[in-house]
C-alpha positions as MATLAB code, in Angstrom:
seq = 'MSVHADLHRHLGGSIVPRIFWHYLHRSANRLASEYPVFEEFEQYLTRPRATLTEFLELHTMVERTQTLETLPYFISKLVRGAFVFEGILYLELRHTPYYRTDNHLSERERIRQMREVVRVIGKASYQPEYPIRVRQILCMHSRLPEHINRAIVDLAAQEAGTVCGVDLAGPDTLYQERLKEHIQMFLYAKSLGLKTTCHLFETANGAYPELLPYVDRIGHGIHIPLQRPELLPAIADRGQCLEVCPTSYLGCTMYAYPLNTKTCSRWT';
ca = [
       9.174   10.934   33.812;
       7.830    7.987   32.056;
      10.286    7.937   28.557;
       9.295    6.112   25.746;
      10.230    5.461   22.012;
       7.926    6.398   18.914;
       8.412    4.224   16.014;
       6.141    5.706   13.957;
       5.810    9.261   13.361;
       5.211   11.393   10.521;
       6.649   14.639    9.589;
       3.368   15.826    8.009;
       1.278   14.638   10.110;
       2.882   15.592   13.765;
       2.292   18.939   13.381;
       0.220   20.245   16.197;
      -2.889   22.075   14.999;
      -1.484   25.503   17.039;
       1.771   25.754   15.811;
       0.530   24.860   12.482;
      -1.774   27.299   12.278;
       0.070   30.366   13.675;
       2.910   29.264   11.265;
       0.150   29.691    8.566;
      -1.006   33.636   10.035;
       2.691   34.717   10.153;
       3.504   33.646    6.437;
       0.801   34.622    5.319;
       0.048   31.362    3.730;
      -3.520   31.493    1.416;
      -4.527   28.731    4.070;
      -4.832   31.797    6.947;
      -7.686   33.672    5.502;
      -9.774   30.562    4.796;
      -9.502   29.721    8.197;
      -9.226   33.207   10.542;
     -10.343   31.247   13.504;
      -7.896   29.054   15.205;
     -10.863   27.019   16.491;
     -12.496   26.322   13.006;
      -8.590   25.239   11.793;
      -8.396   22.625   14.382;
     -11.732   21.467   13.864;
     -11.067   20.934   10.481;
      -8.207   19.617   10.999;
      -9.423   17.111   13.244;
     -13.117   15.630   12.166;
     -12.791   12.654   11.022;
     -12.100   11.120    7.528;
     -13.719    8.512    5.119;
     -10.885    7.050    3.722;
      -7.352    6.832    3.908;
      -6.699    8.760    0.788;
      -8.988   11.672    2.589;
      -6.584   11.432    5.678;
      -3.415   11.471    4.032;
      -4.334   14.777    2.425;
      -3.960   16.186    6.175;
       0.159   15.207    5.204;
       0.007   16.314    2.257;
      -1.700   20.321    3.099;
       1.204   20.353    5.175;
       3.981   18.938    3.433;
       3.568   21.683    1.260;
       4.604   24.329    3.937;
       7.753   22.440    4.598;
      10.604   23.406    2.674;
      14.447   23.968    2.984;
      13.671   27.371    4.686;
      10.925   25.733    7.172;
      11.873   22.425    8.670;
      14.339   23.572   10.908;
      11.394   25.406   12.433;
       8.978   22.529   12.602;
      11.433   19.778   13.130;
      12.550   22.042   16.433;
       8.829   22.419   17.734;
       8.380   19.159   17.405;
      11.584   17.473   19.172;
      10.221   20.166   22.007;
       7.163   19.262   22.289;
       8.070   15.408   22.078;
      10.849   15.447   24.965;
       8.718   18.457   27.441;
       5.115   16.984   26.638;
       5.105   13.784   25.629;
       8.330   12.057   27.936;
      10.069   10.610   24.386;
      13.699    9.611   24.117;
      13.977    7.681   21.103;
      12.006    8.978   17.631;
      11.946    7.540   14.476;
      10.546   10.014   11.723;
       9.359    9.403    8.401;
       8.522   11.026    5.471;
       9.106   11.408    1.742;
      12.177   13.569    1.251;
      10.902   14.645   -2.727;
       8.155   15.866   -1.407;
       9.876   18.458    0.924;
      12.172   19.674   -2.609;
      11.204   22.770   -4.523;
       8.883   22.071   -6.915;
      10.541   25.238   -9.132;
      13.402   22.700   -9.889;
      13.422   20.260  -12.083;
      12.928   16.664  -11.115;
      16.862   15.507  -11.955;
      17.108   18.920   -9.610;
      14.390   17.659   -7.046;
      16.461   14.039   -6.745;
      19.670   15.892   -6.220;
      17.821   18.228   -3.065;
      16.046   14.846   -1.646;
      20.290   14.517   -0.143;
      20.127   18.515    1.637;
      16.334   17.563    2.784;
      17.650   14.776    4.764;
      20.743   16.695    5.957;
      18.435   19.478    6.999;
      16.615   17.525    9.187;
      18.906   15.817   10.657;
      20.628   18.834   11.740;
      17.961   20.859   13.266;
      17.039   17.363   15.351;
      20.110   17.676   17.234;
      18.482   20.403   20.612;
      21.177   19.852   23.238;
      18.127   20.814   25.146;
      15.205   18.441   24.151;
      17.777   14.808   24.260;
      15.977   12.987   21.567;
      17.781   10.367   19.724;
      16.329   11.175   15.905;
      17.007    8.557   13.287;
      14.602    9.177    9.791;
      12.594    6.431    7.719;
      12.521    7.775    4.138;
       9.605    7.226    2.479;
       9.102    5.457   -1.034;
       5.507    6.552   -2.107;
       2.756    4.532   -3.763;
       1.984    8.234   -6.127;
       6.053    8.039   -7.116;
       7.613    6.543  -10.243;
      10.108    3.668  -10.118;
      13.191    5.973  -10.643;
      12.420    8.332   -7.915;
      11.406    5.214   -5.449;
      14.732    3.989   -6.292;
      16.237    7.149   -5.717;
      14.910    7.718   -1.998;
      16.536    3.728   -1.143;
      20.263    5.021   -2.620;
      19.286    8.291   -0.510;
      18.904    5.769    2.571;
      21.700    4.061    2.371;
      24.065    6.651    1.641;
      22.887    8.799    4.702;
      23.071    5.893    7.219;
      24.488    7.990    9.883;
      21.164    9.382   10.420;
      19.049    7.380    8.735;
      17.473    4.106   10.178;
      15.410    2.151    7.198;
      13.063    3.204    4.289;
       9.234    2.148    4.527;
       6.646    2.574    1.348;
       3.459    4.884    2.269;
       0.902    6.386    0.118;
      -2.737    5.245   -0.442;
      -2.446    1.956   -0.335;
      -5.219    1.604   -2.710;
      -2.265    2.025   -5.531;
      -0.248   -1.021   -4.120;
      -1.643   -3.422   -6.420;
      -0.881   -2.455  -10.026;
       3.149   -2.230   -8.921;
       2.829   -4.893   -6.063;
       5.928   -6.540   -8.560;
       8.092   -3.680   -8.308;
       7.525   -2.696   -4.943;
       9.299   -6.110   -3.565;
      11.554   -5.635   -6.096;
      12.232   -2.477   -4.202;
      12.407   -3.815   -0.730;
      14.785   -6.646   -2.505;
      17.023   -4.139   -3.546;
      17.157   -2.176   -0.219;
      17.756   -5.392    1.731;
      20.632   -5.746   -0.927;
      21.886   -2.198    0.607;
      21.498   -3.684    3.649;
      18.664   -1.413    4.239;
      16.182   -2.139    7.546;
      12.318   -2.146    5.845;
       8.888   -1.315    6.842;
       5.592   -0.740    4.908;
       2.266    0.758    5.507;
       0.233   -2.757    5.043;
      -3.239   -3.609    6.118;
      -3.741   -0.174    7.958;
      -6.758   -0.839    6.196;
      -9.117   -3.268    5.079;
      -8.757   -2.849    0.868;
      -4.834   -2.603    2.152;
      -4.554   -5.918    2.201;
      -1.378   -7.418    0.516;
       0.002  -10.533    1.966;
       2.383  -10.955   -0.813;
       4.818   -8.000    0.464;
       5.183   -9.518    4.723;
       8.052  -11.436    3.619;
      10.467   -8.397    2.818;
       9.518   -6.331    5.638;
      10.883   -6.081    8.716;
       8.193   -4.229   10.297;
       4.643   -3.761    9.472;
       3.099   -0.016    9.695;
      -0.022   -0.669   11.036;
      -1.215   -4.095   10.390;
      -4.397   -4.128   12.299;
      -6.408   -5.927   10.030;
      -4.259   -8.801   10.007;
      -6.645  -10.094   12.633;
      -9.403   -8.521   11.371;
      -9.508  -10.287    7.812;
      -6.381  -13.150    7.870;
      -5.797  -13.608   11.312;
      -4.049  -16.960    9.556;
      -1.103  -14.989    8.744;
      -0.134  -13.984   12.321;
       1.870  -17.896   12.824;
       4.144  -16.567   10.046;
       4.470  -12.608   10.996;
       5.471  -13.743   14.395;
       7.752  -16.351   13.134;
       9.341  -13.342   11.076;
       9.495  -11.777   14.184;
       7.418   -8.469   12.846;
       6.065   -5.715   15.310;
       3.194   -4.051   14.054;
       3.827   -0.203   14.172;
       0.487    0.778   16.082;
      -1.267    4.183   15.750;
      -4.481    4.629   18.183;
      -4.825    8.407   17.162;
      -4.986    8.342   13.413;
      -7.481    5.138   13.991;
      -9.192    7.458   16.135;
      -9.037   10.379   13.469;
     -10.807    8.053   10.832;
     -14.640    6.289   10.374;
     -12.703    3.304    8.125;
     -11.150    2.077   11.618;
     -14.273    0.447   13.111;
     -13.172   -2.145   15.610;
     -11.330   -1.618   19.387;
      -7.671   -2.221   19.363;
      -5.145   -3.329   21.546;
      -1.519   -1.911   21.183;
       1.909   -3.857   22.392;
       5.290   -1.559   22.023;
       7.737   -2.780   19.729;
      11.312   -2.635   19.595;
      13.218   -0.084   18.415;
      15.821   -0.446   15.287;
      19.460    1.080   16.030;
];
């Protein structure tokens, strides 16, 4: 079979609708009563969204079900599907570990529990019958305060065996007021020897060229050639690749232009 590498897969956005629907019904989740028929649930999940923030609410819905107890189930299904149906042998799985911690705990306890989240995902990713090499990218989040994002960066550096880099994700409309903070966080990550990426130019409003010099890879970046083509020479000089996600572009009405995609080299 043809083999592939996936550099941009979100744990909150990569669960097949039917698997998620069956999980909701088996666990008697409240969403099961809202969507008793799978076809209605699938239609809700896959209909186009008008904004990135609305699109990300789908991730949030899944994140709420991904706990220390349920993560092994979701990871096992993800790894099996990636190997059997997609021919993926190298996978970089990104997530915000804080959002998988127990929200009944105090903030301090949740920060400590993030390490366990990373280790549970790493252990569940190892399945000899599906020989995929899985590495995690830990996502800082535009909705999280600076001290939690810093804790995420520290955790990434401490778990270098399973973590290959850090990302900044979340609604990009929230970046603007914290640009200096995000730059300092990327500089801090680099000082710890971490690779960096950031969701940038994913939307027309997510244009923050100030962040470009501080990342090794660019998450999405599709609006760079559309809005700011003068930035392309510097991006090429820095050797930055763009992590493209065609399915998410098709699922959002905010992406209004045809796209060309290229393969990127992975981090090791």
